[in-house]
C-alpha positions in Angstrom: -64.2 -30.8 -8.4 -60.3 -30.8 -7.7 -59.0 -29.7 -4.0 -56.4 -27.2 -3.6 -53.3 -28.4 -2.1 -52.9 -27.7 1.3 -50.2 -24.8 2.3 -46.8 -25.8 3.3 -46.1 -26.1 6.4 -44.0 -24.0 8.1 -41.1 -25.2 10.3 -41.8 -25.0 14.1 -38.3 -24.0 15.0 -36.2 -20.9 14.3 -34.5 -20.9 11.1 -32.1 -18.5 12.5 -31.2 -20.8 14.9 -29.8 -23.1 12.6 -27.7 -20.4 10.4 -24.2 -21.2 10.8 -21.6 -18.7 11.4 -18.6 -18.0 9.0 -16.0 -20.4 9.0 -13.3 -18.1 10.4 -15.7 -15.8 12.5 -13.7 -14.7 15.6 -10.7 -15.9 14.3 -7.6 -15.1 12.4 -8.6 -15.3 8.9 -5.9 -17.7 6.7 -3.8 -16.3 3.8 -3.6 -18.2 0.6 -0.6 -20.3 0.3 1.0 -18.7 -2.5 0.4 -15.2 -1.3 1.4 -16.1 2.3 4.8 -17.6 0.3 5.1 -14.0 -1.4 4.5 -11.7 1.5 7.1 -13.3 3.6 9.6 -13.1 0.7 9.8 -16.5 0.6 9.4 -16.6 -3.1 8.0 -13.9 -5.5 4.2 -15.1 -5.8 4.5 -16.3 -9.5 7.5 -18.6 -8.6 5.8 -19.7 -5.2 2.6 -20.7 -7.4 5.0 -23.0 -9.5 6.5 -24.2 -6.6 3.3 -25.4 -5.2 2.0 -26.9 -8.4 5.3 -29.0 -8.5 4.5 -30.5 -5.2 7.2 -28.9 -3.2 5.2 -27.4 -0.3 4.0 -28.6 2.5 1.6 -27.7 5.3 1.3 -29.5 8.6 3.4 -32.3 7.0 0.8 -32.5 3.7 1.8 -31.7 0.2 -0.2 -29.0 -1.1 -0.6 -28.3 -5.1 -3.2 -25.9 -5.1 -1.7 -22.0 -4.9 -4.9 -20.7 -3.3 -5.4 -23.4 -0.5 -5.7 -21.4 3.0 -2.8 -21.7 5.3 -4.1 -21.1 9.0 -2.1 -19.3 11.1 0.6 -21.1 12.9 0.8 -23.6 10.2 4.1 -25.4 9.7 5.0 -24.6 6.4 8.0 -26.4 4.1 9.6 -25.7 0.6 11.8 -28.6 -0.5 11.4 -29.8 2.6 13.0 -27.3 4.5 10.9 -25.0 7.3 10.1 -22.0 6.1 8.7 -18.7 8.4 5.7 -16.9 7.1 6.1 -14.2 9.3 5.9 -11.1 6.9 7.9 -8.0 8.4 7.0 -4.9 6.6 9.3 -3.4 4.1 9.1 -0.2 2.2 11.4 1.1 -0.5 12.1 4.7 -1.3 12.2 5.1 -5.1 13.4 7.5 -7.5 10.9 7.6 -10.5 12.5 8.7 -13.7 9.9 10.6 -16.5 8.5 8.6 -19.2 7.7 5.4 -17.0 4.2 4.3 -15.9 3.2 3.2 -12.3 2.1 -0.1 -13.7 3.1 -3.5 -14.0 2.2 -3.7 -17.3 4.1 -1.6 -20.4 2.0 -0.1 -22.9 2.7 1.0 -26.4 6.1 0.7 -25.7 6.5 2.4 -22.5 8.5 0.9 -19.8 7.3 0.4 -16.0 8.7 1.2 -12.7 9.1 -2.3 -12.2 11.3 -3.0 -14.9 13.9 -0.6 -13.5 13.3 -1.5 -9.6 13.2 -5.4 -9.6 16.3 -6.1 -11.4 18.5 -4.2 -8.9 16.9 -5.8 -5.6 19.4 -7.8 -3.6 18.3 -11.6 -2.9 17.1 -10.7 0.5 14.3 -8.4 -1.0 13.5 -10.1 -4.6 11.2 -12.5 -3.0 8.6 -10.2 -2.0 5.6 -9.2 -4.1 5.8 -5.4 -4.2 3.2 -3.1 -4.3 3.4 1.0 -5.3 1.9 3.1 -2.9 -0.1 5.2 -4.8 0.8 6.4 -8.5 2.6 8.8 -10.2 1.8 10.0 -13.7 3.7 8.9 -17.0 6.0 12.1 -16.8 6.2 12.9 -13.1 9.0 12.4 -11.3 10.1 12.0 -7.7 9.7 9.6 -4.6 7.6 6.6 -5.1 7.4 3.9 -2.2 6.8 0.6 -2.9 5.7 -2.0 -0.2 5.1 -5.6 0.7 2.2 -5.1 3.0 -1.0 -3.7 1.5 -2.4 -2.6 4.5 0.3 0.0 4.5 -0.8 0.9 1.0 -4.1 1.7 2.3 -2.6 3.9 5.1 -0.7 5.8 3.1 -3.0 6.5 0.6 -6.3 7.0 2.6 -7.0 11.2 3.0 -7.9 10.3 6.5 -4.5 9.7 7.2 -3.9 13.2 6.6 -0.1 12.1 5.5 1.3 15.3 3.8 2.6 15.0 -0.1 5.0 17.6 -1.1 5.5 18.5 -5.0 7.4 21.0 -6.9 5.9 21.9 -10.3 7.5 23.8 -13.1 4.7 26.2 -14.5 3.9 27.9 -17.5 2.9 31.9 -16.6 4.1 33.6 -13.7 3.4 32.6 -10.3 3.2 35.0 -7.7 1.5 35.2 -4.0 -1.9 36.6 -5.7 -2.0 33.6 -8.0 -1.7 30.9 -5.8 -3.9 32.0 -3.0 -6.8 30.3 -3.8 -4.9 27.0 -3.5 -4.4 27.9 0.4 -8.4 28.1 0.8 -9.2 25.5 -1.2 -10.1 25.6 -4.9 -13.2 23.5 -6.6 -12.5 20.9 -9.2 -14.8 18.9 -11.3 -14.7 16.0 -8.3 -15.2 18.3 -5.6 -13.4 20.9 -3.8 -10.0 20.2 -2.6 -8.7 20.8 0.8 -6.4 23.7 1.5 -3.0 23.0 0.1 0.5 24.6 1.6 2.1 26.4 -1.3 5.1 28.5 -1.6 6.3 30.1 -4.7 9.9 29.2 -5.2 10.2 31.8 -8.1 8.3 32.9 -11.1 8.1 29.8 -12.5 8.3 27.1 -9.6 5.8 26.4 -7.1 6.2 24.1 -4.2 2.5 22.4 -3.3 1.3 20.1 -0.3 -1.4 18.3 -0.4 -3.0 15.2 2.2 -5.2 13.9 -0.6 -4.3 12.0 -3.5 -6.9 12.5 -6.1 -6.0 11.7 -10.1 -3.9 14.4 -11.4 -4.6 16.5 -8.5 -1.4 19.1 -8.1 -2.0 19.3 -12.2 -5.4 20.3 -11.9 -5.2 22.4 -9.1 -2.5 24.8 -10.6 -4.4 24.6 -13.8 -7.6 25.9 -12.1 -5.5 29.3 -10.9 -4.1 29.6 -14.5 -0.5 28.0 -14.1 -0.4 24.9 -16.2 2.2 22.5 -15.0 5.5 21.7 -17.3 6.9 19.4 -15.1 6.2 18.0 -11.5 8.5 16.3 -8.9 7.7 14.5 -5.7 10.1 15.6 -3.0 8.5 13.8 -0.1 5.6 11.6 1.1 4.9 12.3 5.3 8.3 12.4 6.8 10.2 10.6 4.1 12.3 12.8 1.8 14.0 11.6 -1.6 17.2 11.1 -1.3 18.4 8.5 -3.8 19.6 9.0 -7.4 17.4 8.7 -10.4 16.3 5.3 -10.9 17.8 4.2 -7.5 16.2 3.0 -4.2 16.9 2.2 -1.1 15.3 0.6 2.1 13.8 2.6 4.9 14.4 1.8 8.5 11.8 0.9 10.7 11.7 4.0 12.3 11.4 6.0 9.1 8.1 3.7 8.4 6.9 4.3 12.1 7.8 7.6 12.5 7.7 9.3 8.7 4.7 7.4 7.7 2.9 7.2 11.2 2.7 3.3 10.5 3.0 0.3 12.9 2.2 -3.0 11.5 -1.2 -4.1 13.7 0.0 -7.8 15.3 -2.0 -10.3 13.7 -5.5 -11.2 15.4 
């Protein structure tokens, strides 16, 4: 008669004692090399990747050919034998978006993108950064669109928890009056839930100013549509304390004070 195999022995020690913490737990986490170079404005990310693969970048005296190689804080980095700083200052651009452009890096069906208009204008000291659009504007919507090299600023400005106001001016079909827009001041029910109360000013019978602190998809258009004022044209005049003051298709670099005071953002020091 065959015997049953003995039950497996359990280890006498606690496995918890031998679980290793994360490699970077409690320490500043490294960035990957190509992104670190792009964030610091040394090279655009695609050019940084090419330079790394060609062996033109070294980290702490060793040539690195992997764009995704981690770069610990404080590392000595050289490009073409010359030292470069990976300190990444926060930069923000105010861009006046024309109509019929996508807030996207890729054109679709022959429709151009905001990057195709913005990037060729940038001077050399700004061209090396990787630029992220701060939120989106619809293809037909015009006005203020911010760009930054700091992805944490993107999260800050677009988060509804920041309560940063965005001011829009809508040209509407129908007749706008105080009675018609009053529900927007209390908040209206949309298919994805109720909106926060908005500040609304009737500029004339066909022009309505709306200030919101959320950033839902097509939100202002849907809010106005909910009170019987379909939007014919939409223009964003301001984000936080930053107002649009450049010609259509143009841009300018915001000052540190505008970023801190107008967008309520101060870059956190590295851990």
